[in-house]
C-alpha positions in Angstrom: 98.7 92.3 124.7 95.5 92.2 122.6 97.2 93.9 119.9 100.0 92.3 119.7 98.3 89.0 119.7 96.0 90.1 116.9 99.3 91.2 114.9 100.8 87.3 115.4 97.1 86.3 114.5 97.5 88.1 111.5 100.9 86.8 110.8 100.3 83.4 111.7 97.2 83.4 109.3 100.2 83.5 106.3 102.6 81.0 107.4 104.7 84.4 108.9 104.0 84.1 112.6 107.7 82.7 113.6 109.0 85.9 112.6 107.6 88.0 115.4 110.0 85.9 117.8 113.0 86.9 116.2 112.7 89.5 113.5 116.1 90.1 113.1 117.2 86.4 112.5 118.7 84.7 109.3 120.9 86.7 107.1 119.4 87.3 103.3 122.7 88.7 102.1 124.7 87.2 99.4 122.3 84.0 99.5 119.8 83.3 96.6 116.8 82.7 97.7 114.1 80.5 96.3 111.2 82.7 94.1 109.0 84.4 94.7 111.0 86.9 96.8 109.6 90.5 98.2 112.2 92.6 99.8 111.2 96.5 101.1 112.9 98.9 103.5 112.7 99.8 106.8 110.5 97.6 109.6 106.8 98.9 107.7 108.2 96.5 104.9 106.9 93.6 107.3 103.6 94.7 106.9 103.7 95.8 103.3 105.7 92.5 102.5 102.5 90.3 104.0 100.6 91.9 101.7 102.9 91.5 98.7 103.3 88.0 99.6 99.6 87.3 99.4 99.6 88.0 95.3 103.2 86.7 95.1 101.9 83.1 96.3 99.4 82.5 94.2 101.7 82.8 91.2 100.3 86.4 90.9 102.5 89.0 89.2 105.4 91.2 90.7 103.7 94.7 89.5 100.8 93.9 91.2 102.7 92.7 94.8 104.8 95.9 94.6 101.6 98.0 94.5 99.3 96.4 97.0 101.9 95.6 99.2 102.9 99.6 99.6 99.6 100.2 99.5 99.4 99.2 103.1 101.8 101.5 103.9 100.1 104.5 102.5 97.1 103.6 104.1 98.8 104.0 107.5 97.7 107.4 109.4 100.7 107.9 111.9 103.4 110.7 110.5 104.5 107.8 107.7 104.1 107.4 104.0 100.9 108.5 102.9 98.3 111.2 103.7 99.0 110.5 107.4 102.6 112.0 106.7 104.1 115.0 108.2 103.7 118.0 106.1 105.5 120.8 104.0 106.9 123.9 106.1 103.2 125.3 104.3 101.7 122.4 106.6 100.3 120.4 103.3 101.0 117.2 103.1 102.4 116.5 99.3 103.0 112.6 98.1 105.6 111.0 95.4 105.8 107.8 94.0 106.5 105.7 91.1 106.5 102.2 89.7 108.4 99.7 87.4 107.9 96.8 85.4 109.7 94.1 84.0 109.3 95.6 80.7 110.9 98.9 81.2 107.3 100.6 81.6 107.5 103.0 84.7 104.8 105.4 85.5 105.2 108.2 88.4 103.5 111.1 90.1 104.9 114.4 91.9 103.7 117.0 94.4 100.2 115.2 94.4 97.4 116.5 97.0 94.8 114.9 98.6 94.8 111.2 96.8 95.0 108.2 99.4 97.1 105.7 97.1 100.1 107.9 95.0 101.4 104.5 94.0 98.3 103.6 91.9 98.2 106.6 90.1 101.5 106.1 89.3 100.9 102.8 87.4 97.8 104.6 85.9 100.3 106.9 84.2 102.2 104.0 83.4 99.2 102.0 81.6 96.8 104.8 80.6 99.0 107.6 79.4 101.9 108.2 76.9 104.0 109.9 79.9 106.1 108.5 82.8 105.4 111.6 85.3 102.4 113.5 86.2 103.2 116.6 88.4 100.7 118.6 91.0 97.5 119.7 89.7 97.8 117.8 86.6 98.2 114.6 88.5 95.4 115.1 90.6 93.3 116.0 87.6 94.0 112.6 86.0 93.7 111.0 89.3 90.2 112.0 89.4 89.5 111.6 85.8 89.9 107.8 86.2 87.5 107.9 89.5 89.9 108.3 92.1 87.9 110.4 94.9 89.8 113.5 96.1 90.4 112.9 100.3 89.8 115.7 102.4 93.5 118.1 102.9 93.7 117.8 106.8 96.6 116.3 108.9 96.4 113.2 111.0 96.4 114.0 114.6 100.4 112.4 114.9 101.1 115.2 111.9 99.3 117.9 113.4 101.5 117.5 116.7 105.0 117.2 115.0 103.9 120.0 112.8 102.9 122.2 115.8 105.9 121.4 117.7 107.9 122.1 114.4 106.5 125.5 114.4 108.0 126.9 117.2 111.6 126.7 115.7 110.5 126.2 112.0 114.3 124.6 111.9 115.0 122.1 109.0 117.3 119.2 110.4 116.8 115.9 108.9 117.6 112.9 111.6 119.4 110.2 110.2 117.1 107.1 110.7 114.3 108.4 112.3 112.3 105.6 110.4 113.7 103.4 112.8 113.4 105.0 116.0 110.7 103.0 117.6 112.7 99.6 117.4 114.2 99.7 120.6 115.5 95.6 120.8 115.6 93.0 118.5 112.6 90.7 118.6 110.2 93.7 119.2 108.9 95.4 116.4 106.8 99.3 116.4 103.6 99.6 116.5 102.9 101.4 113.5 104.2 104.8 115.2 107.3 105.1 113.5 108.3 108.2 111.7 109.4 107.3 108.2 108.9 108.9 105.1 109.8 106.3 102.0 108.6 103.0 101.3 110.5 101.2 98.5 109.6 97.6 97.6 110.9 95.2 95.1 110.1 91.8 94.1 110.7 88.6 91.9 107.8 86.4 91.1 107.0 83.0 90.4 108.1 83.4 86.7 110.8 85.0 87.4 110.4 88.5 86.4 111.0 91.7 88.6 109.2 94.6 89.2 109.4 97.8 91.9 107.5 100.5 93.8 108.3 103.5 95.9 106.5 105.8 97.4 107.1 109.2 99.9 105.8 111.6 101.6 108.9 113.4 101.5 111.1 114.8 104.2 108.8 116.6 106.7 108.8 120.1 106.9 110.0 120.5 103.3 110.4 123.1 101.4 106.7 123.5 99.3 107.3 121.7 96.0 110.3 119.9 96.9 110.6 116.6 95.2 113.6 113.7 96.2 114.6 110.6 94.8 112.0 108.6 95.3 109.4 108.7 91.9 112.4 109.1 90.1 113.0 106.5 87.9 117.0 105.9 87.7 117.4 107.4 91.4 114.9 106.0 93.6 113.7 102.7 91.5 115.0 100.8 88.8 114.2 97.8 87.2 116.1 95.8 84.3 114.4 92.3 83.8 117.7 90.6 82.6 119.7 91.9 85.5 118.2 92.9 88.7 116.0 95.4 90.3 117.1 98.5 93.1 115.2 100.7 94.9 116.8 103.3 97.3 116.0 105.3 100.8 117.1 108.1 102.8 118.4 111.4 101.7 116.5 111.9 98.4 118.9 114.7 96.8 122.2 112.7 97.5 120.5 109.3 96.0 119.9 111.7 93.2 123.6 112.9 92.8 124.4 109.3 92.3 121.5 107.6 90.1 121.4 105.5 93.5 118.9 102.4 91.8 120.2 102.3 88.4 123.8 102.7 89.1 122.8 99.8 91.8 121.6 97.9 88.8 124.9 98.6 86.6 127.1 97.2 89.0 125.4 94.1 89.1 125.5 94.0 85.3 129.3 94.1 85.8 129.4 91.1 87.7 128.8 92.3 91.4 126.6 90.9 94.1 123.4 92.6 95.1 125.4 93.6 98.1 128.2 94.7 96.6 126.9 96.6 94.1 124.9 98.8 96.6 127.9 99.1 98.4 130.1 100.6 95.3 126.9 103.3 94.9 127.4 104.3 98.6 131.3 104.6 98.6 130.6 107.2 95.8 128.2 109.1 97.8 130.7 108.7 100.8 133.5 110.4 98.6 131.2 113.2 97.6 129.6 114.3 100.9 133.1 113.9 102.7 132.9 114.8 106.1 129.2 115.9 105.8 128.1 112.1 105.2 128.2 112.0 108.8 124.8 114.1 108.9 122.9 111.9 106.2 121.7 108.2 105.8 120.7 106.2 102.5 120.5 103.1 101.6 119.9 100.7 99.0 118.4 97.6 98.1 118.3 95.2 95.4 117.6 91.8 93.8 119.9 90.1 91.4 117.5 88.4 88.0 119.4 84.9 90.4 117.1 85.6 93.1 119.9 87.0 95.1 118.8 89.9 97.6 121.3 92.3 99.1 121.6 96.1 100.6 123.8 98.3 102.1 123.6 101.7 103.9 126.0 105.0 104.3 125.4 104.7 108.0 124.3 102.2 111.0 121.1 101.9 111.5 119.0 100.6 108.4 116.8 97.7 108.1 115.0 95.8 105.7 112.4 93.2 105.2 112.8 90.3 103.0 110.3 87.3 102.2 111.2 84.5 100.2 109.6 81.4 98.6 108.8 79.6 102.1 107.0 82.5 103.2 109.4 83.4 106.1 109.3 87.2 106.8 111.9 89.1 108.7 113.9 92.1 109.2 117.6 92.6 108.6 120.3 95.0 109.7 122.1 95.8 106.9 125.7 96.5 106.6 127.0 99.7 106.8 130.0 102.2 106.1 130.1 104.6 108.8 
């Protein structure tokens, strides 16, 4: 009860307390929202949106908001995004992230170890180097050169338990919607003990500019060196300030196949609404995967330049968090294909 009361008070201090009572209320898809707006994936997006909103409500830049927002999730050590996440099959946590602003500037890091906030390093790559993407040891060296400390190479208590259990069979069988497994009923939020491996966030600031971020630990127990869609500009994230922004989550290999985020923005350019654009991308993925689609999840969220928000998922179970200019922060169930 004390824990729930603290969470309620924290939300109330930002004018968001009413969300706790019925987080699945309201419908954002197809509705043009008043800016600023922030949208993010999964239930972790509620807490991430709060941090982003602190910046947006003060007329801050969308780029700053999407960086600070996902840093909240990166810091939660609970088999989730960041250093507390489930490791690869060799028992090491490797992180990927990317960020993109309203001017097509972008930065990305992949296969990064021992860095608490990979999204910040992605932004430094964007702003401090002539490159877009740095990988592995080189990305870590760059982070250290920018004054970022190396963290201990150790698993969180929760991740260590998961890894030891996985070692008993060493099977790789991704579970769809595992990000959502702790939400048991509308009106109840997880306490942080969920097990997702990606958070994506897109935002429009008071000036009408768009930016986005995406950060991940990748699939739990993945092959060492595996990279998914999350740090890839055009697959996991894409921003075109004249059209809209999109970010994806789910089975990274398949989102890459359809250039998920860029394809969504491209459909919006053709006149489709954000929800319709997300749906078109997933329909293509469903056609590619055929009967195998039942074994994966993929989802996309999007904001148009006009402030319309939309999302769609391959399968039932994907939720996303939306906070608009009224400070109402809520979870919404996405429509789905199968």
